[in-house]
C-alpha positions as CSV (number, residue, x, y, z in Angstrom):
1,M,-91.4,155.8,-23.2
2,R,-87.7,155.4,-23.1
3,R,-85.6,158.5,-22.5
4,R,-82.0,159.1,-23.7
5,R,-81.0,160.5,-20.3
6,N,-81.3,159.5,-16.7
7,V,-82.2,162.8,-14.9
8,K,-85.9,163.4,-14.9
9,I,-87.8,166.5,-16.0
10,V,-90.7,168.1,-14.0
11,A,-93.0,170.4,-15.8
12,T,-95.5,172.7,-14.0
13,L,-98.9,173.0,-15.7
14,G,-100.8,176.3,-16.0
15,P,-102.6,178.5,-18.5
16,A,-100.0,177.8,-21.2
17,S,-100.2,174.0,-20.8
18,E,-103.7,172.8,-19.8
19,T,-105.0,171.2,-23.0
20,Y,-104.6,167.5,-23.9
21,E,-102.5,168.4,-27.0
22,V,-100.0,170.5,-25.1
23,I,-99.7,168.1,-22.1
24,R,-99.1,165.2,-24.5
25,A,-96.6,167.2,-26.4
26,L,-94.8,168.1,-23.2
27,H,-94.6,164.4,-22.2
28,E,-93.4,163.4,-25.7
29,A,-90.8,166.2,-25.5
30,G,-89.4,164.9,-22.3
31,A,-91.5,165.7,-19.2
32,D,-91.6,162.8,-16.9
33,V,-93.5,164.4,-14.0
34,F,-96.3,167.0,-14.0
35,R,-96.6,169.5,-11.2
36,L,-100.0,170.8,-10.2
37,N,-99.5,174.1,-8.3
38,M,-102.3,174.3,-5.7
39,S,-101.6,178.0,-5.2
40,H,-103.2,178.7,-8.6
41,G,-106.5,177.5,-10.0
42,T,-109.6,175.9,-8.4
43,Q,-109.9,172.3,-7.4
44,D,-112.1,171.7,-10.5
45,E,-109.4,173.1,-12.7
46,I,-106.8,170.9,-11.0
47,R,-109.1,167.9,-11.5
48,Q,-109.3,168.6,-15.2
49,K,-105.6,168.7,-15.6
50,H,-105.2,165.5,-13.6
51,E,-107.7,163.7,-15.8
52,I,-105.9,164.9,-19.0
53,I,-102.5,163.6,-17.6
54,R,-104.0,160.2,-16.9
55,Q,-105.5,160.1,-20.4
56,V,-102.1,160.9,-21.9
57,E,-100.6,158.2,-19.7
58,A,-103.1,155.6,-20.9
59,D,-102.8,156.6,-24.6
60,L,-99.0,156.4,-24.6
61,Q,-98.7,153.5,-22.1
62,S,-96.1,155.4,-20.2
63,P,-96.2,155.8,-16.4
64,I,-96.4,159.5,-15.4
65,A,-95.9,161.0,-11.9
66,I,-98.1,163.8,-10.7
67,L,-96.9,166.1,-8.0
68,A,-99.4,168.3,-6.2
69,D,-97.6,171.3,-4.7
70,L,-99.5,172.7,-1.6
71,Q,-99.4,176.5,-1.1
72,G,-98.3,176.5,2.5
73,P,-98.7,179.3,5.0
74,K,-98.0,182.3,2.8
75,L,-97.5,185.6,4.7
76,R,-98.7,188.8,3.0
77,V,-99.1,192.5,4.0
78,G,-102.5,194.1,3.7
79,A,-103.8,196.7,1.2
80,F,-102.7,200.4,0.8
81,A,-105.0,203.3,0.4
82,N,-103.1,204.4,-2.7
83,E,-102.5,200.7,-3.7
84,A,-98.7,201.3,-3.5
85,E,-96.1,203.4,-1.7
86,D,-92.4,204.1,-2.4
87,L,-90.4,203.4,0.8
88,Q,-87.1,205.3,1.0
89,D,-83.9,204.0,2.5
90,G,-83.6,204.9,6.2
91,A,-87.3,205.8,6.6
92,A,-89.4,204.5,9.5
93,F,-92.1,202.0,8.7
94,R,-94.5,200.2,11.0
95,L,-96.2,196.8,10.5
96,D,-99.3,196.2,12.7
97,L,-102.6,194.4,13.1
98,D,-104.8,197.4,12.2
99,P,-106.8,196.5,9.1
100,T,-107.0,200.1,8.0
101,P,-105.5,200.6,4.5
102,G,-101.8,201.4,4.7
103,D,-99.8,204.5,3.8
104,I,-96.2,205.7,3.6
105,N,-95.8,205.1,7.3
106,R,-97.5,201.8,8.0
107,V,-99.4,198.8,6.7
108,C,-101.3,195.9,8.2
109,L,-99.5,192.5,8.6
110,P,-102.5,190.3,9.6
111,H,-100.3,187.6,11.2
112,P,-100.2,188.0,15.0
113,E,-98.0,184.9,15.2
114,I,-95.2,186.8,13.6
115,F,-95.3,189.5,16.3
116,E,-95.2,186.8,19.0
117,V,-91.6,185.8,18.0
118,L,-90.1,188.9,16.5
119,K,-87.1,190.4,18.2
120,V,-85.2,193.7,17.8
121,G,-82.7,193.3,15.1
122,A,-84.7,190.7,13.1
123,T,-85.0,191.2,9.3
124,L,-88.3,191.3,7.4
125,L,-88.2,190.8,3.6
126,V,-91.1,192.1,1.4
127,N,-91.8,191.3,-2.3
128,D,-89.3,188.5,-2.7
129,G,-86.6,190.4,-0.8
130,K,-86.7,193.5,-2.9
131,I,-87.6,195.5,0.2
132,R,-85.6,194.9,3.4
133,L,-86.8,196.1,6.9
134,K,-85.0,195.9,10.2
135,V,-87.0,195.6,13.4
136,T,-86.1,198.4,15.9
137,G,-89.0,197.8,18.3
138,C,-91.8,195.3,18.6
139,G,-94.8,194.3,20.7
140,A,-97.7,192.0,20.7
141,D,-99.5,193.8,17.8
142,S,-96.9,195.8,15.9
143,A,-93.3,196.1,14.9
144,D,-91.4,199.4,14.2
145,C,-88.9,199.0,11.5
146,T,-86.2,200.9,9.6
147,V,-86.1,200.6,5.8
148,I,-82.7,199.1,4.9
149,A,-83.4,198.6,1.2
150,G,-86.3,200.6,-0.1
151,G,-88.6,200.3,-3.1
152,V,-92.3,200.2,-4.1
153,I,-94.5,198.2,-1.7
154,S,-98.0,197.4,-2.9
155,N,-101.1,195.5,-2.0
156,R,-100.7,192.0,-0.5
157,K,-97.0,191.5,-1.3
158,G,-95.4,188.5,0.3
159,V,-93.3,188.7,3.5
160,N,-90.4,186.5,4.5
161,V,-89.0,186.3,8.1
162,P,-85.7,184.5,7.8
163,D,-84.3,185.1,11.3
164,V,-86.9,183.2,13.3
165,V,-88.8,179.9,13.3
166,L,-92.4,181.0,13.1
167,P,-95.1,179.3,15.2
168,L,-97.2,178.6,12.2
169,A,-99.1,175.4,11.4
170,A,-97.3,173.7,8.5
171,L,-100.7,173.3,6.8
172,S,-103.3,176.0,6.5
173,E,-107.0,175.2,6.3
174,K,-106.6,175.6,2.5
175,D,-103.7,173.2,2.5
176,R,-105.6,170.6,4.5
177,S,-108.5,170.8,2.0
178,D,-106.2,170.6,-0.9
179,L,-104.3,167.7,0.6
180,E,-107.4,165.6,1.0
181,F,-108.6,166.6,-2.5
182,A,-105.3,165.7,-4.1
183,C,-105.1,162.3,-2.3
184,E,-108.6,161.4,-3.3
185,L,-107.8,162.5,-6.8
186,G,-104.8,160.0,-6.8
187,V,-101.7,162.1,-7.1
188,D,-98.4,160.4,-6.6
189,W,-96.5,163.1,-4.7
190,L,-97.4,165.8,-2.3
191,A,-95.0,168.8,-2.0
192,L,-95.1,170.7,1.3
193,S,-94.2,174.4,1.1
194,F,-92.2,176.3,3.8
195,V,-91.3,173.3,5.9
196,Q,-89.5,174.4,9.0
197,R,-89.2,171.2,11.1
198,P,-89.7,167.4,10.8
199,E,-93.0,167.7,12.7
200,D,-94.4,169.6,9.7
201,V,-93.7,166.5,7.5
202,E,-95.1,164.1,10.0
203,E,-98.4,166.0,10.2
204,A,-98.8,165.8,6.4
205,R,-98.0,162.1,6.5
206,V,-100.7,161.4,9.1
207,L,-103.3,163.3,7.0
208,S,-102.2,161.6,3.7
209,K,-102.6,158.1,5.2
210,G,-100.1,156.6,2.8
211,R,-102.0,157.7,-0.3
212,A,-99.2,159.8,-1.7
213,A,-95.4,160.1,-1.1
214,I,-94.3,163.2,0.8
215,M,-91.8,165.7,-0.7
216,S,-90.4,168.5,1.6
217,K,-89.6,171.8,-0.1
218,I,-86.4,173.3,1.4
219,E,-86.9,177.0,1.2
220,K,-86.3,178.4,4.7
221,P,-83.1,178.7,6.7
222,S,-84.6,176.6,9.5
223,A,-85.2,173.8,7.0
224,V,-81.6,173.8,6.0
225,E,-80.6,173.8,9.7
226,H,-82.8,170.8,10.5
227,F,-82.3,169.1,7.1
228,N,-81.1,165.7,8.3
229,E,-84.2,165.3,10.5
230,I,-86.5,166.5,7.7
231,L,-84.9,164.1,5.2
232,A,-85.3,161.2,7.6
233,V,-89.1,161.6,7.6
234,S,-89.6,162.6,4.0
235,D,-89.9,160.5,0.8
236,G,-88.2,163.1,-1.3
237,I,-86.8,166.7,-1.3
238,M,-87.2,169.7,-3.5
239,V,-84.5,172.3,-3.3
240,A,-86.7,175.4,-3.8
241,R,-84.2,178.0,-4.6
242,G,-86.6,180.9,-5.1
243,D,-87.6,181.6,-1.4
244,L,-84.3,180.0,-0.3
245,G,-82.4,182.7,-2.2
246,V,-84.6,185.4,-0.6
247,E,-84.2,184.3,3.0
248,L,-80.5,183.5,2.7
249,P,-77.7,185.3,0.8
250,V,-77.9,184.2,-2.8
251,S,-74.2,183.3,-2.6
252,A,-75.1,180.6,0.0
253,V,-77.6,178.8,-2.3
254,P,-75.2,177.0,-4.6
255,P,-73.2,175.2,-1.9
256,I,-76.4,174.4,0.0
257,Q,-77.9,172.9,-3.2
258,K,-74.8,170.7,-3.6
259,R,-74.8,169.5,0.0
260,L,-78.6,168.7,-0.1
261,V,-78.4,166.8,-3.3
262,R,-75.5,164.6,-2.0
263,R,-77.4,163.9,1.2
264,C,-80.5,162.9,-0.6
265,R,-78.6,160.6,-2.9
266,A,-76.8,159.0,0.1
267,A,-80.3,158.4,1.6
268,A,-81.6,156.9,-1.6
269,K,-84.4,159.6,-1.7
270,P,-85.2,161.5,-4.9
271,V,-84.4,165.2,-5.0
272,I,-85.6,167.9,-7.4
273,V,-83.6,171.1,-8.1
274,A,-86.2,173.9,-8.8
275,T,-86.9,177.5,-9.6
276,Q,-85.7,179.9,-12.3
277,M,-83.8,177.2,-14.2
278,L,-84.7,178.5,-17.7
279,E,-86.5,181.7,-16.6
280,S,-85.8,183.7,-19.8
281,M,-87.7,181.0,-21.8
282,I,-90.9,182.4,-20.4
283,D,-90.6,185.0,-23.2
284,S,-87.8,183.7,-25.4
285,P,-87.5,180.5,-27.4
286,M,-83.8,180.4,-26.5
287,P,-82.3,180.2,-22.9
288,T,-79.3,182.2,-21.7
289,R,-75.9,180.4,-21.5
290,A,-75.9,181.0,-17.8
291,E,-79.3,179.2,-17.5
292,V,-78.0,176.2,-19.5
293,S,-75.0,176.1,-17.2
294,D,-77.3,176.1,-14.2
295,V,-79.2,173.2,-15.5
296,A,-76.0,171.4,-16.3
297,T,-74.6,172.0,-12.9
298,A,-77.6,170.4,-11.2
299,I,-77.2,167.3,-13.5
300,Y,-73.5,167.1,-12.8
301,E,-74.3,167.1,-9.0
302,G,-76.4,164.0,-9.5
303,T,-79.9,165.4,-8.9
304,D,-82.8,163.1,-9.7
305,A,-84.9,165.8,-11.4
306,I,-84.8,169.3,-12.7
307,M,-88.0,171.5,-12.7
308,L,-89.7,174.0,-14.9
309,S,-92.1,176.5,-13.2
310,A,-93.5,179.5,-15.0
311,E,-91.5,178.4,-18.1
312,S,-94.0,175.6,-18.8
313,A,-97.0,176.9,-16.8
314,A,-97.3,180.5,-18.2
315,G,-94.6,180.9,-20.7
316,S,-94.8,181.3,-24.5
317,F,-92.5,178.4,-25.2
318,P,-93.4,175.5,-22.8
319,I,-92.5,172.7,-25.2
320,E,-89.2,174.3,-26.3
321,A,-88.3,174.7,-22.6
322,V,-88.7,170.9,-22.0
323,Q,-86.8,170.1,-25.2
324,T,-84.0,172.4,-24.0
325,M,-83.7,170.6,-20.7
326,D,-83.8,167.2,-22.4
327,Q,-81.0,168.2,-24.8
328,V,-78.8,169.7,-22.0
329,A,-79.3,166.5,-20.0
330,I,-78.4,164.2,-22.9
331,E,-75.3,166.3,-23.6
332,V,-74.1,166.4,-20.0
333,E,-74.6,162.7,-19.4
334,A,-72.6,161.8,-22.5
335,D,-69.7,163.8,-21.1
336,P,-67.0,161.4,-19.7
337,T,-66.5,163.9,-16.9
338,Y,-70.1,163.3,-15.8
339,A,-69.4,159.6,-15.1
340,Q,-66.2,160.5,-13.2
341,I,-68.0,163.0,-11.0
342,I,-70.9,160.6,-10.3
343,A,-68.5,157.8,-9.4
344,A,-66.4,160.0,-7.2
345,S,-69.5,161.2,-5.3
346,R,-70.8,157.7,-4.7
347,S,-71.6,157.2,-1.0
348,V,-70.3,154.5,1.3
349,K,-72.3,151.3,0.8
350,G,-75.0,150.4,3.4
351,S,-74.9,147.3,5.5
352,S,-78.1,145.6,4.5
353,V,-78.5,142.6,2.1
354,A,-80.4,144.9,-0.3
355,D,-77.5,147.5,-0.3
356,S,-75.0,144.7,-1.1
357,I,-77.2,143.3,-3.9
358,V,-77.6,146.6,-5.7
359,A,-73.9,147.5,-5.3
360,A,-73.0,144.2,-6.7
361,A,-75.4,144.7,-9.6
362,R,-73.8,148.0,-10.5
363,E,-70.3,146.6,-10.3
364,I,-71.1,143.6,-12.4
365,A,-72.9,145.7,-15.0
366,E,-70.1,148.2,-15.3
367,T,-67.3,145.6,-15.5
368,T,-68.9,143.1,-17.9
369,D,-70.9,143.4,-21.0
370,I,-74.3,143.9,-19.3
371,K,-77.0,146.0,-21.1
372,A,-79.4,146.8,-18.2
373,I,-80.2,146.2,-14.5
374,C,-83.7,144.9,-14.1
375,C,-85.0,145.2,-10.5
376,F,-88.3,143.9,-9.3
377,T,-89.9,146.1,-6.7
378,Q,-93.2,146.4,-4.8
379,S,-92.6,149.5,-2.6
380,G,-90.0,151.0,-4.9
381,T,-87.2,150.7,-2.4
382,T,-85.0,148.4,-4.5
383,A,-85.3,150.7,-7.5
384,L,-84.3,153.7,-5.3
385,L,-81.3,151.9,-3.9
386,T,-80.3,150.9,-7.5
387,A,-80.7,154.5,-8.6
388,R,-78.6,155.7,-5.7
389,E,-75.7,153.7,-7.2
390,R,-76.0,155.7,-10.4
391,P,-75.0,152.8,-12.6
392,G,-73.6,153.2,-16.1
393,V,-76.3,151.1,-17.7
394,P,-80.1,151.6,-17.8
395,I,-82.3,150.7,-14.8
396,I,-85.6,148.8,-15.6
397,A,-87.8,149.0,-12.6
398,M,-90.4,146.3,-12.8
399,T,-93.5,146.3,-10.6
400,S,-97.1,145.0,-10.5
401,L,-98.2,148.2,-8.7
402,R,-99.1,151.1,-10.9
403,N,-98.7,153.6,-8.0
404,T,-95.1,152.4,-7.5
405,A,-94.4,152.8,-11.2
406,R,-95.7,156.3,-11.2
407,R,-93.8,157.4,-8.1
408,L,-90.6,156.0,-9.6
409,A,-91.0,158.1,-12.7
410,L,-89.5,160.9,-10.6
411,S,-86.3,158.9,-9.7
412,W,-83.0,159.0,-11.6
413,G,-82.6,156.5,-14.4
414,C,-85.8,154.5,-13.6
415,N,-87.5,153.1,-16.7
416,C,-90.8,151.8,-15.2
417,V,-92.4,148.7,-16.6
418,M,-95.7,147.1,-15.4
419,T,-95.5,143.4,-14.9
420,P,-98.1,140.8,-13.6
421,E,-97.6,139.4,-10.1
422,L,-95.0,136.6,-10.2
423,E,-94.4,133.7,-7.9
424,R,-91.2,132.2,-9.3
425,F,-87.8,133.8,-9.9
426,K,-87.5,132.1,-13.2
427,D,-90.7,133.8,-14.4
428,A,-89.2,137.1,-13.2
429,V,-86.0,136.5,-15.3
430,V,-88.1,135.7,-18.4
431,S,-90.3,138.8,-17.8
432,A,-87.2,141.0,-17.4
433,A,-85.6,139.7,-20.6
434,R,-88.7,140.4,-22.5
435,A,-89.0,143.9,-21.1
436,A,-85.3,144.6,-21.9
437,R,-85.9,143.6,-25.5
438,A,-89.2,145.4,-25.9
439,G,-87.8,148.6,-24.6
440,G,-84.8,148.5,-26.9
441,F,-82.3,148.1,-24.1
442,A,-81.0,144.7,-25.3
443,D,-81.5,142.0,-27.9
444,T,-81.4,138.2,-27.7
445,T,-77.6,138.0,-27.8
446,D,-77.2,140.3,-24.8
447,Q,-77.2,139.8,-21.0
448,I,-78.9,141.6,-18.2
449,V,-78.6,141.6,-14.4
450,V,-81.9,140.7,-12.6
451,T,-82.5,141.5,-8.9
452,A,-85.5,140.5,-6.9
453,G,-86.7,139.4,-3.5
454,V,-87.8,135.9,-2.6
455,P,-90.6,135.3,-1.6
456,F,-92.1,137.5,-4.2
457,N,-94.5,140.4,-3.6
458,V,-93.1,141.1,-0.1
459,P,-91.6,144.6,0.3
460,G,-88.0,144.8,1.6
461,T,-86.9,141.3,0.7
462,T,-84.3,141.9,-2.1
463,N,-82.0,139.0,-1.7
464,I,-81.1,137.5,-5.0
465,L,-79.1,138.5,-8.1
466,R,-78.7,136.8,-11.4
467,V,-76.9,137.5,-14.7
468,A,-79.2,136.2,-17.3
469,P,-79.4,136.0,-21.1
470,C,-82.1,138.1,-22.9
471,D,-83.2,135.0,-24.9
472,E,-85.8,133.1,-22.8
473,R,-85.0,129.9,-24.6
474,L,-81.6,130.0,-23.0
475,I,-83.2,130.8,-19.6
476,Y,-85.5,127.8,-19.8
477,R,-82.6,125.6,-21.0
478,T,-80.4,126.6,-18.0
479,D,-83.2,126.8,-15.5
480,P,-85.9,124.2,-16.4
481,G,-87.5,124.3,-12.9
C-alpha cells in the first residue's frame, strides 16, 4: 500500500481499536506499524490482536510491522488506608518497606533496591512528577523526605527516581514471560522500557535469539547519558518523551529529541518520536495547533516514525488521529524547506562500499530524471542505509524475506515489496522495473536506480548499482546475458 509520505505512523492498539474493521481502517488511513502494549491486556488478548493484524496484512497484501512494547520495571507506591492523601508543600513524608496501608505521614514503597542507592538530596517523583519529594535522610529500609511539590497521592501511583541509576534488572519476570510470548507469536520489534545502560539491551537480545529486532526506549536521564553505547547495541530507538519529561526538566526534552534523532539517522537505525503527539484527540476530533506543530517538528527533524498512544488505543477518534498525522506529514514533506533541512542535516558518508553505493544512488536520483531507487536487501541493511540518505525519490525495498519486509515497514521512505529469490542481477533489474510500474512509481518510459549485492542472497554484499529503464524489453535488449 503506497503512502504519499515517507515518515511512518505507529498506532497503539487498545479497547478503541481491537476489531478487524477498526484495525483495517487504521492501516488504510495510514498506520504502518501497530504497537501492542504489554502493560495492558492478557497474552490471549495480545494474541487476538496479532492475528487480526496478520489477517489485515494478508487481505491487503501490504507488509505491516508489529511492535511489542514490554512494560519494564515499573515502580509504584503501596496502598493507603483512606485510598488517597493530600500532601502539603513542606510537610514531612516517609517511604518505607512496611506493607501497612499508608497515611498522611508515610506509605510503603516495596522496592528495597531503591533504598540501597538513595542519597540525601535525591529527588523522588510520584504520579508522573505531579508530586516531588526530596530525600532528607535514608537507610536500608526507609527514606525520610520533604514535600517540595504537594498534591493528592493515591494507591499504587508510579514513582520515578531521576537522580540515580537503579540496580534493577532490565526485564522483570513479567517482561521475560512477555518477551518469549511475543517472539513465539512472531512480532517484528521488541521495545524495551526504562533502559538505563547497554547491558539492558544485550540481555534482551540474548533472550530474543534473533527472532525480533530490539528497540530501546529512551525515557531516563541515564539512558540519555549513555545513549551512544545504547544506540550501538540497539536496532532502533524510541524517544519516549512522557517519562523523559518527568525525570528531566520539560525544557530539556526538545533539544534531546533533536540530538537523538540525528544520531539515529547517522547510524542508519530507525527512530520513533512518541508520547502525547495528538493528546487532545483522545476526546476531540480536531487536534490543537500546538500538537500539529509538534508532529511537524518531529518530521522536519527527520524522524523515521511518529507514534500515537492513547489517541488510537483508547480515544474516541482513532482513525481521525491517524488521518491527521498522515495529512500533516504529507503537507510537511511537500514544503521546500523540508528538503533543505533534510539535506543540510545529512551526515558524513561512511567508508564502506555499501555506503558509497547508496550515496551514489541518491546523488544520481536527485540530479537526473530517476523515478525511484530499488534496493535488494536480505537483512534490511541496504534499505536502512538508503533511508539514511533521505533521497528525494521513493525507495522500493525488495526482499525475499517477509520478516525483513515487515521490519522495514518502520523505516523512513521504505516501500516494501516481496520478490522471489534471484540468482542473476539482470533478473533483479527486471523485477525492480516491474515493481516500480506495479506500485505506480514509474512507467515504461521512465528510469530507476537499482542497487544489489552479488552474489545474491548474502547479507552485507551491496556492491553494484545500475540505472535501468522500466521497460524490461529494453533491459533484455541491452543485457541479453
